[in-house]
N, C-alpha and C positions, 0 to 999 in steps of 0.2 A: 283889655290891654290891644291896642293898637300897634302899628310899626311906629308910626308918628310919635307916639307915647315913649319909645325908648330913646328919642334924643338923635334919629338920624333926619338928614337935609329934605327938604319939600322933594329934590330931584328924583333923590331915592325910593321915598314916599311913593311919589307918581309912580315911577317905574313898577313897584313891587302892586299898588292897587291895579296897574294894567293887566297885571298877569290875574287877576281876582283872587288873590291873597289878601285877607285883611287884617287875620289873626294869628299873633307869631306861636309857635311850637315852643314847647319847654325850652329846649336848647338854646334856640334863639333867645326868648327872652332873659335868658342868665348870661349867653356869650356877648350880644349884641353890646349892652353896656359895659361888660366886663373888657372889650377889646377897646371900646369908646375912650374908655380911662387912660389908655395906653401901656397898661402894664402886661405881661406874659401872661400866658393862659395854659393851662392842661384840663381838656375837654373829653370824655369818655360819653361817646354818643354810638349808638348802631345804626346800622343803614335805616333810612327812612324816618329820622327823626329829624331831618332839615338842617342838619349841622351846615351844609354847605352855604345856606345863607347866614350861618351862625356868624362866619368869617368874611365872605365875600359883603357884604353889607354895610358891618362897620368899616372896614378896609375902604371900600370905597368914599364911607362918609369922609372917612381921616384924611384919603388922598384928595379928596376934592374939594374941601373949605380950609379955608385959613383958622388962625389960632382961636378967632372969634365966634369961629360957626360960618363965616360968608363964606359964599361958594367962590371959587376960583374961576374966573368967566375967561382966561384968555392963559396960551400956554406958547408963549414963542420962542422960547428957549430950546434947546436939544433936550428930548426925552433922556432921562436917565431910568433905568427901572429900577423901581421904587417898592415894589413890593413882587416879591418871589413866592410861589405856592408850589410846592412838591407832591405828587402824586406817583404812586407805584404806577401806575399802566397809562396807556393810551388813552383808552374809552372814559377812563375817570377824567384825565386831564383836559380832555377835549368836552366833556362835561361841565365840568367846573368853569374853563375857559367861557363857553356859553352863559352860565348862569354872572357871569362877571360883565360879559358885552349887554346882556338883559336888563340888570339892574343898573348900569352905568351907563344907559344911553342916553341920559338928559344929563349927563355931565362931562367935560369936557378929557375925558381920562381913555387912553386907549389900552389895548391889552392882544397878547398872541400868546399862541399856545406852541410848544414845540416836543415831539414826543418821536420816537422811531417807527421803523416800518415803512417810511417814507422818503423821499428825497431831501437831502438837510439846506441845499442850495435856495430854494424859496424861503426856507426859515432864516438865513444869513440875510437876505434882503429885508426881509420885515424887520430883521433886528437892528439893520442898521437905519432903518427911518426912527426909531426911537419907541419905546416902548414904555408905558406905567408901570403895567402891570404884567408879569410873565410867569404862564403856568406852563409846568415843566415834568417830564419822567427825570429821574437821576441820572440814569445814562446816556441821554439825550444831550442832559445840558453838559456831563463831562465833555461829550465830544466839542460840544462848542466852546466850551472852556478852553480845549487843547488847542482847538483851531482857533483862538483869541477873537470870535467873534462874538463873544457876549462880553459885558462887562457889568459886576455883580457889586463895585465899589460903593454904589449909592443906596444900595438896596434900605430899605427902613421899615419894611415888615418882614418877616420869614412863617410862613406858613407851613406845615407837613402835615397833609391830610392822610388819612389813612395810615399813620404810623406803625401801626404794628403789622400791618400788612406789609409795609415798606421792610420791615425787620425780619418778618419772615421769609420773604423772598430774597434777604442777603443784600440787602442795599446799603449797611450801616456805612459800611467803607465808602461807598459814594457820597452818601449824607455827609461823612466828616471832611470829604474833599470839598464838597461844597461851603461847607461852613465856615471851613478855613478861606473862603476868598471872598466872605463877607465882611461890613464891618462889624466890630464888636459891639458898636452900640445900636442895639435895634428894638424892635419889640418882635416877639417869637410866639408862634400859637401853635400848641399840640393837639391834635386830635387824633384819639383813636378808640376803637372798638371796645378795647381791652385794655384795662390797666395790670399788665403783666411786669414781672421782673425787670425783665427788659425794657419795657416802654418807662418804668421808673428811673432806673438809671441813666436811659438816654435825657428824660426830662431833668435830671439832677444836674446833669452836666452841661446841659441846652437853657433849661430857663431859671429866670433869675427871680425868685419869692414869687410865683406864677399863683393867681387865684385858680381855683381848681372845681370844677364841674364837672359831676356825673348824673347823665338823666337816664341810664338805662343798665340795669343790673345784668354783670357779666352771665355769659353764656344764656339769658332770660329769654323763653319764647314769648311771641306774642300771644295774649289771653285769647284773642279773637277769632286765631287761627282754628278751625275742627281739624286735629291729628288722627290719623287712625291708620291702620296696619292693616294689610291684606295679605294673610298668609299664601302661598301660591310655589307649588314647584317651579325648579330655574328655569324649564322649558316650556313654559305656559303663560311666562310674564308677559310676551307681545300679544298672544292671543288675549290674555287679560286686560291689556290696555287699551287694545282698539276695541274692545267691548265696553269697556267703563268709559271710553270719548265719544263712542256712538249710544250707547244705551241711557248717558245723562246728557246727550248733547252738549260736551262741552266746546264751548268755541275759541277758547286762548288758554292753554294748556303748557307749561314750563315743565321738560321731562330731564332728570337728571341721570345721568349715566358715569358710571365711574371711569370709563375710558372713550380714548376719542374711534378705536375702532368700533367700539359698543354702540356709539352714538350714529355714526355711519351707516351701521347695520339694521339700527332701529329705524331710520329714516327710510331705508331701501323698504324695509317691511310693511310699513306703515304706507306709504305709497301703492304697495300692493292690496293693500286695504281700502284704497280711495281716501285715505287722509292724509291732506297736504303738511308736510313737514319737512322741516331743514335743520340743520346741526351747526352748533360753533365749536370751535375748538382751534387748539395752537396750531393746529397745521392749516386751517383756512386763513385765506388771506383776509386781509384788512377792509378791502372792498367788500368780500364776501359776507363777512362777520357784521358790518355794516349794515347791508342790504339786508339778511336774515333779522338784525333788529327792526330796522325801521318797519319790514313788512308785517314782524309780529307785535311791534308796537300798534301800527294801524290797524291792527283787526284783519289784514289780509291773508294773515299764514295763521294757519289753525294751531300747529304745533311747533314749539322751538325744542329741541334738544340739542343740550347741553353738558359739558364737563363742567364741574367745582369751577378751575382755574381760569376758563373760557367765560363765564356766568356772573363774577364776583358783583358787576356792578348793573346787572340787569334793574332796571328803576321805569316800572311802570302804573299807570295808573290802574289802580283796580284790578290788580292781575287776580282773578276768582280761583286759579288752580294750579297747585305744585303738585311733582308725582315725583318721588324718590324711585325710579326704575330699578336702580343699583342703591343700596345706602351708602352714604361715604364710609371711608375707612378711619376718618378724624371726624371724631362725635362733634365737635364745634361746628364744621362743616354743615352739618343737618339744621344747626340755630340758624346758621348764614342762608341756608337753602328756603327755608319755609318762611323767612324774614322777609321774602320776595310778594308775599300775598298779605292778605289781612292788615293793611294799615290805615292809620287813622279813622279809625271806628270802622271802616269797613270790613264784610265778614270774607273769608277766606280758607281755603281747605289744601290742605297736607297730604295728601297718600303717599304710603311708602308699601310697595310688592316685596314682602319679603321672602324668602328661602332659606332652604335650611342650612344655606351656607354661610345666611349673614345672622345667624342668633346671637353670636358674642359681638358682632357691632350691634345689636339692637339691644343690649343690653348695655354697651357702655354709652349710647345716647341716653336710654334711658335714666342712667344712673346720674347723669351730665346735667338733666332737663330736671331730675327731681319727679318724675312721672311715670306712670305706667299706663303707655299707649294701648287704647282700644283695640282689640282684635277684630274683624269682620272676614269671616269667609265666605265668598261668594260662590253660589250657586253653579254648577258646573265647573269650578276650579278649584275644588278642594284638593288640598295637598296630601302629598303620600306620607301618611306618618311614619313608616319606616324608610323614606328616604336618608340616604348616608352625607353629611355633608363633605364638600372638595375644597381644595384650596381655593381663595377668592384670587383673582389676576385683579394685580394692584398696577395702580400708574407708574408710570417708568420715565425716568430721564434720560434726557440728552447728554452730552459733552459737556463739560467745563463747570459742573455746578457747584456754585458755592452755598454753603448754606439753605439747600433747599433753592437753588435758581437765582442767583446774583445777575450780573452782567451779562455772563454767556452762559446762563441757564439751559439747559434741554425743556424737552416737554414733559411735564410730571407735575406731582403735587408739591408745592414748595413746603410744608410743614413735615412732609414724609423724609423731607431730604432728599430727594431724589432727583432735584432737578426743577427747572422752571416751567411756564406754558404761557399759552395765548392769554389773551384778556379778554372782558367783556363789560362794556357798560356804555350803556348808551347816552348821550349827552342830551339835555331835557330842559326844559322851563322850568318856574320856580314850580313847588308844590312839594311841603313838606311830608306826609304823608297822605295817601291819597286817597279822592273821594270823601268831599266833604268834612262834615262836623266841624270840630274846632280847629283842625288844621290847616296851616296855611305857611308859605312861603316855600322858597325851592329847597329840594333836598341834594343829597347825594347818595351816592353806591359806592357798594364794595366792589374790589378789584382782583387784579389776578399778574400770577408771571407771564414772561415773557416768552414768546415760543423760540421754538429754536431754530427756527428761521432767520432770529434775529440776533444771530452769532457775532462776535466783533468782526469777522470776516466778511460779513455782508456790511458794512458802515455800521454796525451795531445797534442797527434798527430798535432801538428802545422809543 
């Protein structure tokens, strides 16, 4: 099956073809015709499945062609916002808007993205010029709505991307305020990694007789990922990680820590070992996160150390190694973490360094994924079998959290309902799962809560 066989216009197929992708992924094969039909859609797809193209391609087609499918060649009237795409984080918003621009390059449509952490005035200027497709985070969109710098009265298509993450992060009230400003007659598309009861409730109130698509089982782990556990004493984790990187000649390693302090400390320790590393987390500025992600993606940085909330949407072709330096206290986060590797037939390895403090977390993870992960003791790093567990330091939230980090969230894990944190998602061109095979088309990533620096007093930098 090709993209042209799905009913997309020549202009859009041409743009997709130029990116080197010719075969739609399963979510694209199902979602694109459903969206082209004009009805509502409830789609379940995890990161790496190509879901971003699943909605960007058909909405570009719908907005750039007339009722007969002919291309609209001019747009001389003022541009109202015709499609609104809501995402939970800045990084994911930037990624989605980049996809819109990449695939819409041969249409007359234009787009922009608005999110916090940056000045609002340049965004106001862009909106005044007229925008066909607006990609936004909920908080910053509400800022514009309150300042009357955005008009949503002509929106024809609404897309909620990563809806489960938006609910986890406490955005439900913000979303409802946005919905109240939209025209009642519109097409609604809801994309979520899971179909929880909360998502079903949101869908019931938002969608009208939707088509339903689900291409990935809830909480499933990618079969091509080689997963293993290395038992180790807590004070030997850093030496073990350095040993693994050097002994195995790893050149691109994504390492997860549980806390921001732990990430910073590990970067410093790896630096002393001669291993180049940078950290991304909620306390890092947007420019610092963007720089670290860019260098890591371009293979200029050997190790990227991240917290869950900052790495939600890291989306890199053929990422070979993911290391859980600390196990997550939320079992589902393990699935999201290791999903950064082993995409579209490419092999990947997920290694977890587990000390005695984390045995209960490991049990919860194995229960969730319904498998026992193989253990491998590394010679020279044999754990003390008589070691006693200590309390695990969990992520802590800042002031003003709401359901785990809403508009005024602090820095922490959303699902633990202790506050929100920074985001981590690198914009990318198309390419669902990475690395050849039958994968094709653009893909999206997961995402993260906002940082404490984005508190309301700072312009609500969303």
